[in-house]
C-alpha positions, 0 to 999 in steps of 0.5 A, spaced: 258 166 252 257 164 245 259 169 239 251 170 237 250 171 245 256 176 245 253 180 239 246 180 242 249 183 248 253 188 244 247 191 241 243 191 247 249 195 250 249 200 244 242 202 245 243 203 253 250 207 252 248 211 246 241 213 247 239 211 254 246 214 258 247 219 252 254 216 251 256 218 244 263 216 245 261 209 245 259 210 237 267 210 236 268 204 240 263 200 236 264 202 229 270 204 225 272 211 227 270 216 221 266 211 217 260 214 214 255 209 219 259 211 225 258 219 223 251 218 221 249 214 228 253 219 232 250 225 228 243 222 230 244 220 237 247 227 238 240 230 235 236 226 239 239 227 246 238 234 247 231 234 243 227 229 248 227 228 255 225 221 259 228 218 252 227 210 253 229 204 249 225 198 249 228 192 245 222 188 243 225 183 239 233 181 238 234 176 233 241 173 232 244 168 227 252 168 226 255 175 226 248 178 224 243 181 229 237 184 228 233 189 233 226 191 233 226 197 238 221 202 240 223 209 242 219 213 247 220 220 249 217 227 250 220 232 246 223 238 249 221 243 244 218 243 237 221 237 234 221 238 226 216 243 226 211 238 230 209 242 237 210 239 243 204 235 246 200 237 252 201 230 255 204 224 253 199 219 249 197 213 253 
């Protein structure tokens, strides 16, 4: 596996571990522990997990060049309660 492919695999694993499986501890493996970015990612993931049911992540595009990887992702989920003051929808839009 090339470095570029390994970096893309790490991004796929990040979304799967943290958002789909709810493995917040993976943030500490991927990011520098105690860094501002690690704290922000961990905080965001901890907020999302209990707020939504059936959280799904779709990686629409994954582009890598050298050490850089860019992902275009779509998150879909159903809010469990009012989310930021927005009432829970009666049904999921199609």
